[in-house]
N, C-alpha and C positions, 0 to 999 in steps of 0.2 A: 100631686096637686096639679101640675101642668102635664100636658100630654108628652109622651116619649117622643124624642126628636133627635136625629143625627145631623150634625153639621160638619162639613169638611170643605176645604178650599185648596186651590193650587195657584201659585204665581204663574202668570203667562210667560212662558219661555219659548213659545212657538211649537213646532211639531214635537210630539212626545216620543220617547223611545221605549223599547221593550222593558227596560228597568221600571219605568213609570207604570206600565201595564201590569207587570207581575207584583210590584210593590204597593200600588195604590188602587188602580182601576178595577182589578179583579175583585178586590175587597168591596169597592163601591157597588159593583154589580150584584154582589151577594147581599149587602146591607139593604139595598133598595127594595128587596123582597121581604125584609124582616121588620123594618121601621119606616116611619115617615122621614125622608132624607132631603136635605138641602145641600147642594153642591155648588160652590161659587168660584168665579174667576177673581182672584185676589189682585186686581190691577193696581189698587192703591198701594198694596204691599210692594209691588214691583218698583214703585217710586222711591222707596226707602233707600235703595242702592242704585237706582237707575234714574234719579231725578234730573240728571244733566243731559239725558238722551232718551226722552220718553216716546219718540215718534213711532217706534215699532210696536208699542204695547197693544194697540187696537187690533192690528193684524194678527199678532201672536195670540191674542185672546180668542179670536174666531177660529184660528187653526187648532188651538187647544180644545175648544168645545167640540169641533168635528172629531177629534181623536177620542174624546169621551164617548161620543155617540157611536163611533166605530168600535169601541171596546165593548159596547153593549149597555151602556148607561141609558136608561129609558126615560124620556121626558114625561111619559104617562105615569111613571112610578116615582120619579124623583123631581124635585124643583131645581132647575138649573138657572143661575142668574149671575150678573156681573156686579161686583161690590160697589163700584162707583155709581151705579144706576140706582142705588138705594141710599140716599144721602143721610138717612137716620144712623147709619154706621158712623159717619163723621160727627154727627150731633152727640151721640152717646160717648164717643171717644173724647170729645171736647169736655163734656160735663164731668166725665170720670177723671180727666186730667186735673181737674180742680181739687180732687180729694185723694189723689194717688201720691204717696210719699216718693220722693226722688230716689231714695235708697232702694226701694222695691224694684225700680226699673234697672238700676245699675247692677243689681245682684243676679239678674236673669242670666243663666250660664251662657246662652248663645250670644249675648251682647259682646263680651270680650272675645269670644271665639270667632265671631264673624269679623270683628275689627282686625284680628290677626290674619284671617284668611284673605281679607280684601285690603291688605295694607297699603296698596297703591291708590286707594280711593279715599277721598275726604268724607269720612263718616261722622264728623263732629257736628251733626245736625240733630235737631229735636226729633225729626221724623224717624231717624234711625234709632235714637234712644227710646222713642215712644212706640216703636214697632210692637213690642209685646202688649202694650195697652190697646192698640188698634186691633190686635188679634183677639184680645179679650172682649172688646166691644163687638166684634164679629160674632162671637159665641153667645154673649149675654143678650144681644138684641133679639135673638130668636128663642131665648130661654131653652137652649139646647142642653139636654142632660147627658148626651153621649157624643164624645169627640174621638174619632179614630186617629190614633197617633202612634208613632214609633217610640221606643223607650227613651230616646234622647229628647223627645218633646214633652214628656210628662211634666217637667217643671213649668212649662207654659200653662198647662191645665191647672196645676196647683196655684199658680199665680192668679189665674182667673177666679178660682174658688175663693182665695183670700180677698180679692177685690169685691166679689159679690157679697161676701160676709161683711166686709167693711161698709159697703154701700147700704145694705139692709139694716145694719146696726145704727148707722148715722141718720138714715132717712125713713126707716120703716116704722117710726113711732108716731102713729096718727094720734090726734088728741083723744084722750079717754080710751086708749087702746085696751088696757087691762079690763076696764068695765065692759067694753064691747065684746072682748074675748070671753069673759065669764058668762055674758048673756048667750053667746054662741054655744058655750059648753052645755047650757040647759037644753038647747035644741037637740042634743044627742039622745035625749031620753035618760031616765034616771040610772039605769044599769050601765049603759055605755059611758055616761058622764062620769060615773064613779070610777070605772076602769080607766078612762082618759086621765082623770086627776091622779090616780095611783101611778100611772106610767109617766106622767109629767113630773111628779115628785121624784120618781126613781131616777130620772135623767138630770133634772135641774139641781137636785140636792146631792145625789150620789154619783152622778156621772155615768149612770148605767146605759151604755149605748144600745143594749138589747131592748131596754124599755123604750128608747127613742124609736127604734125600728118598729116595734110592736104598736106604738102610738101612731106612727105614720100609716101602717097597714090598717089600723082601725079606721082612721079618717078616710082612707081610700075606699073602704067598703061601704061607706055611708053615701047614699046617692042624693038625699033630699036637701043637702046644704047649698046655700048660695055660694057663688065663687068668692065673694068678699068674706063671708064667714069662714069658708074653707081656708083662705089665706091667713086669717087671724088665728085660727086654731093651730095651723102648722107653725106659725111664728111663736105662739104662746107655749106650744109644746116644748120648744127649744129655749124658752125663757127670753126670746127676743121679740121683735115687732113683726109687722107684716113682711112676708117674703115677696119682695118686688123683683129681684133678680135671682135666677136659679143657679145654684152652685153646680157646675157641670162635673160629670164623671168622664173617664176616658175608656175607650175600647182599644186595648193594646193590639197593634198589628205587627205581624212578623216582618222583620227586615227583608227586603227583596233579596232573593237568592239568585237574581239574574246577574251573571258576571259580564263584564265588558269583553271586547275583542282581544284585550291584552292580559286578561285574567284578573284585573282590578275590578272594583265595583263599577257597573256601567254608569257613566256620567258624562255630560257634555264637556265638562271642564277637563276630562281626561282624553277627549276626542276618541272614544272607543265605543261608540253607540251604533245601534241599528234602530232606525225609527220604526214606529208601528206600521206605517204604510209605505215603507221603502220599496223600490222596484225590485223585481226578482233578480235582475241582472246585477244590481248593486249589492244585494244580500249575498249572492253567490261569490261575487268578486271579493267582498270584505272577508267572508269566512275563509275562502281559499288563501287569502293573504295573511291569515293569522299566524303568529309565531307558534312553533311547536317545541317539543322537548329538544334542547340543544344537542343532546346525545345522538339524535338522528340526523347526522350530517348527510349520509347517503341512504338510498332506499333500503339497502340490506342491513343497516345498523339497527339493532333492537333499541327500544325506548321504554320509558316508564310513564304511563298515562297520568299519574298524579302530579307529574312535573310539567304537564302540558295544559295551557289555557283551554284548548279544545275540549279536554276531558270535563271541565267544569260546565261547558254547554251541553255535553251529553247527559249530565245530571238533570238538566231541565227538560231536554227534548227526546231522550232515548229510553226505550223500555229495557228491562233486565237482560233480555236476550241480546240486544244490540250492544249493551255495555259490556257483556261478557265477551262478545266478538271483538270489541275494541281492545279490551285488556289482553286477551290472548294474542290477537294479531299484532299489536304494538310491541309487546314484550318479546315476541319471536321474530319480529320483522316480517310477519306473514302478510301484513297489509301496509300500504304506504300512507303517508299523511293525507294526501288528497282523497284517497278512499275513505279514510277515517272521518274526514270532514263532511262527506256527502250526506250522511243521515242527519247531521245537524242542520245543514242547508234545507233538506226536505222538511224537517220538523218546524223550522222557522217559517218557511213558506206556507206550510199547511195551517199554522196558527194565524197567519196574516190574511188568508183568503177571506174569512167572514168579516174581518175588519175593513178590507178594501171594498167589499160588497156593500156594507152598511154605509161607508163614507161616501160612496159614489153618488148616491141620491142627493146628498147635501152639497157635494161639489158641483153637481149639475144644476142645482137650484139653491143658491145661497140664501134666498129669502126664507127658506124653511128654517135655517139656523137662526136667523134674525127673529122669526116669529116665536120660536121656542124660547129664546132668551127674553123677548119682550113679555111673553106670558109668565115666565119664571120670575122676572123682576117684579111684575105686578103682584104675584102671590107672595113673594118675599117681603115686598114693601108693606103689604097689608099686615103681616105679622109684626114687622118692625114698628109700624105706627102704633100698634096696640101696646107694645112694650114702652115706647116713648111717652105715650099718654100717662101711663102709670109712673114713669120716672119723673116727668115734669110735675105731676101732681104731688109726688112725694117730696120733691125739692122746692115746692111752692112756686113753680114757674108756669102753672097752668092758669093763664089769665082768662077771665070770662068777660 
């Protein structure tokens, strides 16, 4: 019914590291060539835990956007914008907060998980409790049907689907909906109208999900319907009213395989990162300082690569021949640890070269980034306003 659309965002934490690149940005670069994509800076989300010290958010936001561009995210292919520059996010969040059961928010898995992780922070605020609802508003305001997430974030998408379903059920009943839907069925032509009715009966009465999918496919094939009739027929097919908010699906992304300098997952909280545009000198120094297999106390002591954090980086940056050289050389003490680390250093620096080159243009002229963001915010706001018009009308808030 609505166009395919991907939405994804990141909280502004300043310069991004290679874990962000391998875990998120490489996927964004791929998706931008496959779907219409919207990528946003979730600066309001940063306030849910950083409400007492927000002064660095603006600079962190701009640094992060430069990293997106450095990674290959193309503003001609995707829309880049800042959440707080599109106030419709806040409006939809507010309106949906009126009809969202408190228990739904409290049962989101990350709510208690984050409270435990940030035990030293006062998170007894509505902003923190309502974080999942704001995330849902971010998705629903653009009627995005595809959200790239890791496995641990799937409950957020399911929560958003439930909210969209609840909203559509409560507010999608226009006066005389069924009569108008039946009139729209007639416009399909006798043969297709009969098939539509059979498929609708199959789903509404018998719960046949295959019939539902066939019915949706049938409607997608028909070009002459008005947008309003199309909405009614999609809603009538499922036995509900008009579809105002789209139930999103998720695109499951693989967890980043990028290890940190200590062998744990690369994370700022572990202080084990290499930033995407870190200087060559700093990269070399950090990798050379990495811990290795404790068994290799002296140069001639043999080691075991699988017990060494450097070996994990070889999995990312080295080809088969190099990995074989590492295994043989380490286990026989034929190579030293510094020799082993050099191919990793070379691999990281090679990966960073195009990132530094792309970023330099924006570092030299910051107005380029501001213009990209301004253009993206304008495009995003146009889509958001369209959704909010329908939301206000459905809730009886569209005053004339």
